[in-house]
DRENDRENTI-771817 format. One line per 3 residues: number of its first residue (from 1); their letters; for each residue x, y, z of N, C-alpha, C, O. Coordinates in steps of 0.05 Angstrom, whole numbers, plus 5000, padded with zeros to 4 digits. Example, Ala and Ser with C-alpha at 12.3 -4.5 7.8 and 13.67 -1.06 7.14 Angstrom:
BEGIN
1> AS> 5264:4886:5156:5246:4910:5156:5264:4934:5156:5285:4934:5169  5257:4955:5142:5273:4979:5143:5258:5001:5157:5268:5023:5161
This chain:
BEGIN
1> MDL> 1756:5287:6957:1765:5274:6939:1762:5275:6901:1743:5272:6885  1804:5284:6900:1798:5296:6879:1793:5262:6852:1802:5240:6849  1773:5280:6839:1764:5248:6818:1788:5246:6804:1797:5224:6796
4> LKK> 1804:5283:6797:1819:5275:6768:1853:5288:6778:1856:5312:6782  1871:5271:6779:1896:5277:6789:1909:5285:6773:1913:5279:6749  1922:5312:6797:1939:5337:6784:1971:5334:6782:1989:5346:6771
7> KWL> 1968:5321:6792:2006:5315:6798:2009:5295:6798:1996:5280:6812  2026:5289:6780:2031:5256:6775:2074:5252:6777:2089:5271:6776  2080:5229:6779:2104:5224:6784:2110:5204:6752:2091:5191:6744
10> PEH> 2126:5202:6742:2137:5196:6710:2131:5168:6713:2123:5155:6693  2134:5153:6741:2136:5125:6741:2105:5115:6735:2101:5092:6727  2078:5136:6739:2057:5128:6746:2045:5140:6715:2033:5127:6699
13> ADT> 2051:5163:6713:2044:5184:6696:2033:5164:6660:2015:5168:6644  2053:5144:6662:2063:5131:6636:2047:5101:6633:2054:5079:6623  2023:5111:6644:2004:5081:6661:1985:5096:6637:1986:5119:6627
16> WTK> 1963:5071:6631:1922:5086:6621:1919:5085:6648:1920:5070:6668  1917:5107:6640:1879:5114:6671:1860:5128:6663:1865:5136:6641  1839:5137:6671:1809:5146:6671:1818:5172:6651:1804:5179:6632
19> EDT> 1843:5187:6659:1849:5218:6650:1849:5206:6620:1835:5217:6604  1866:5182:6612:1868:5186:6585:1849:5170:6562:1851:5168:6537  1831:5161:6580:1810:5144:6572:1789:5173:6561:1776:5174:6540
22> ITI> 1791:5190:6576:1766:5215:6577:1773:5228:6553:1758:5233:6534  1816:5236:6556:1826:5256:6530:1820:5234:6498:1814:5241:6475  1823:5214:6508:1812:5199:6480:1778:5196:6467:1771:5184:6446
25> IIS> 1761:5208:6485:1738:5200:6479:1732:5230:6472:1715:5229:6454  1737:5254:6478:1729:5283:6474:1749:5296:6450:1747:5317:6439  1764:5279:6447:1788:5284:6424:1777:5289:6398:1783:5307:6383
28> PII> 1769:5280:6396:1753:5267:6372:1719:5284:6368:1707:5293:6348  1715:5283:6384:1686:5301:6393:1695:5338:6391:1680:5358:6387  1714:5337:6396:1731:5371:6398:1743:5375:6374:1752:5397:6374
31> YIL> 1746:5362:6349:1750:5354:6330:1727:5366:6305:1726:5379:6284  1713:5353:6320:1688:5351:6295:1682:5383:6302:1681:5401:6285  1676:5388:6336:1657:5418:6342:1674:5437:6334:1667:5459:6326
34> LTI> 1692:5431:6336:1707:5460:6320:1712:5463:6292:1722:5484:6284  1707:5444:6276:1711:5442:6247:1677:5460:6231:1674:5480:6218  1658:5439:6242:1635:5450:6239:1634:5469:6252:1644:5484:6235
37> GCA> 1630:5482:6268:1631:5509:6282:1632:5528:6265:1615:5542:6254  1677:5525:6263:1697:5549:6234:1674:5548:6218:1662:5569:6220  1662:5530:6202:1652:5531:6183:1626:5547:6183:1623:5564:6165
40> LSV> 1604:5542:6206:1580:5549:6202:1584:5582:6211:1574:5599:6196  1597:5592:6232:1612:5621:6234:1613:5628:6219:1605:5651:6218  1629:5609:6184:1647:5641:6170:1609:5641:6146:1603:5654:6126
43> LLI> 1594:5622:6161:1572:5636:6141:1562:5655:6165:1543:5667:6159  1567:5657:6178:1540:5672:6205:1520:5661:6209:1499:5673:6213  1521:5635:6209:1489:5614:6235:1500:5620:6263:1523:5615:6271
46> PLG> 1485:5628:6275:1492:5622:6303:1489:5600:6306:1470:5601:6322  1494:5574:6304:1492:5547:6312:1524:5551:6304:1534:5529:6309  1534:5559:6299:1566:5558:6282:1582:5566:6299:1606:5559:6297
49> FLL> 1572:5585:6324:1578:5598:6335:1587:5589:6368:1607:5590:6383  1558:5580:6368:1551:5555:6397:1575:5532:6400:1594:5530:6416  1565:5519:6381:1578:5496:6371:1626:5503:6374:1642:5488:6384
52> LFV> 1632:5529:6362:1650:5531:6366:1665:5537:6394:1687:5530:6402  1638:5556:6408:1643:5562:6432:1650:5535:6449:1671:5532:6462  1626:5516:6446:1641:5482:6458:1656:5472:6454:1673:5462:6469
55> GIV> 1653:5471:6426:1695:5458:6424:1716:5468:6430:1738:5457:6432  1709:5502:6437:1739:5510:6450:1742:5508:6481:1764:5511:6491  1713:5501:6500:1718:5491:6524:1723:5461:6530:1729:5452:6552
58> LLI> 1720:5452:6512:1719:5426:6517:1751:5423:6513:1763:5409:6529  1768:5438:6491:1800:5438:6479:1814:5441:6518:1829:5430:6534  1793:5469:6514:1810:5477:6542:1813:5448:6567:1834:5438:6575
61> VMV> 1789:5442:6573:1776:5412:6578:1808:5389:6589:1820:5379:6608  1807:5391:6557:1814:5362:6562:1848:5377:6559:1865:5364:6570  1856:5404:6544:1890:5410:6549:1902:5405:6586:1922:5396:6597
64> RLI> 1868:5421:6597:1880:5422:6645:1876:5399:6641:1895:5391:6654  1860:5369:6631:1859:5341:6630:1892:5334:6636:1906:5332:6657  1895:5330:6612:1925:5315:6606:1953:5319:6604:1972:5304:6603
67> NPK> 1948:5352:6603:1982:5366:6606:1990:5364:6624:2013:5371:6620  1987:5359:6650:2003:5354:6683:2019:5316:6668:2043:5313:6670  1998:5290:6654:2017:5271:6654:2041:5279:6646:2063:5278:6657
70> LSA> 2029:5294:6610:2049:5292:6590:2078:5310:6603:2100:5303:6596  2074:5334:6623:2101:5357:6631:2116:5321:6651:2139:5314:6655  2090:5308:6657:2103:5295:6687:2127:5267:6668:2149:5257:6674
73> ISE> 2112:5265:6651:2130:5243:6631:2154:5264:6611:2177:5259:6616  2151:5279:6596:2169:5299:6599:2189:5307:6605:2205:5316:6589  2192:5304:6634:2210:5322:6650:2231:5292:6654:2255:5292:6657
76> NYE> 2209:5265:6651:2225:5244:6659:2258:5233:6634:2281:5226:6636  2237:5238:6611:2249:5234:6587:2278:5259:6589:2300:5252:6580  2275:5281:6598:2297:5306:6581:2315:5296:6609:2338:5305:6613
79> KKQ> 2300:5275:6627:2323:5283:6650:2337:5253:6639:2362:5256:6639  2330:5230:6630:2340:5206:6612:2364:5215:6579:2380:5198:6570  2359:5245:6567:2373:5242:6543:2388:5258:6554:2408:5262:6540
82> KQY> 2388:5278:6586:2421:5289:6598:2432:5262:6614:2448:5255:6632  2424:5257:6606:2445:5229:6634:2465:5211:6599:2489:5207:6596  2441:5204:6581:2455:5198:6554:2464:5208:6536:2467:5196:6515
85> LED> 2472:5234:6540:2477:5256:6520:2506:5259:6538:2526:5267:6526  2509:5251:6576:2528:5257:6577:2548:5232:6578:2572:5232:6573  2529:5205:6587:2549:5179:6575:2555:5196:6543:2576:5187:6533
88> LEK> 2549:5206:6535:2563:5201:6510:2576:5215:6499:2578:5216:6475  2587:5230:6515:2605:5261:6514:2625:5236:6535:2638:5228:6515  2631:5227:6548:2652:5204:6567:2665:5186:6541:2688:5185:6531
91> KVK> 2641:5173:6537:2644:5152:6517:2659:5168:6488:2667:5149:6475  2662:5184:6478:2660:5204:6456:2703:5218:6459:2719:5224:6441  2704:5218:6487:2712:5233:6506:2752:5212:6509:2777:5217:6510
94> WED> 2733:5190:6511:2755:5160:6518:2754:5155:6554:2770:5142:6568  2730:5171:6563:2727:5179:6596:2722:5153:6604:2713:5138:6587  2727:5137:6635:2711:5121:6647:2681:5129:6668:2668:5111:6679
């Protein structure tokens, strides 16, 4: 059984799930690691390179975790926007 969902339906992707919780928890950690890692790496301190590497790895994990959900939501909004624009165009042209 897969612990994290990879395919989302737009109706389900808009709800709060464990993927969102994990992303909320690790995103500030990533920000801190990347900031401190960059600063220490510029000073050529080995710990900085390690922190930078860990931050990048966590960033990749976060993107892979939340991207399927965001893609599903985005596709749904694109469909709604297309329908809205078609309806608007009909109204502007005085069509029914």
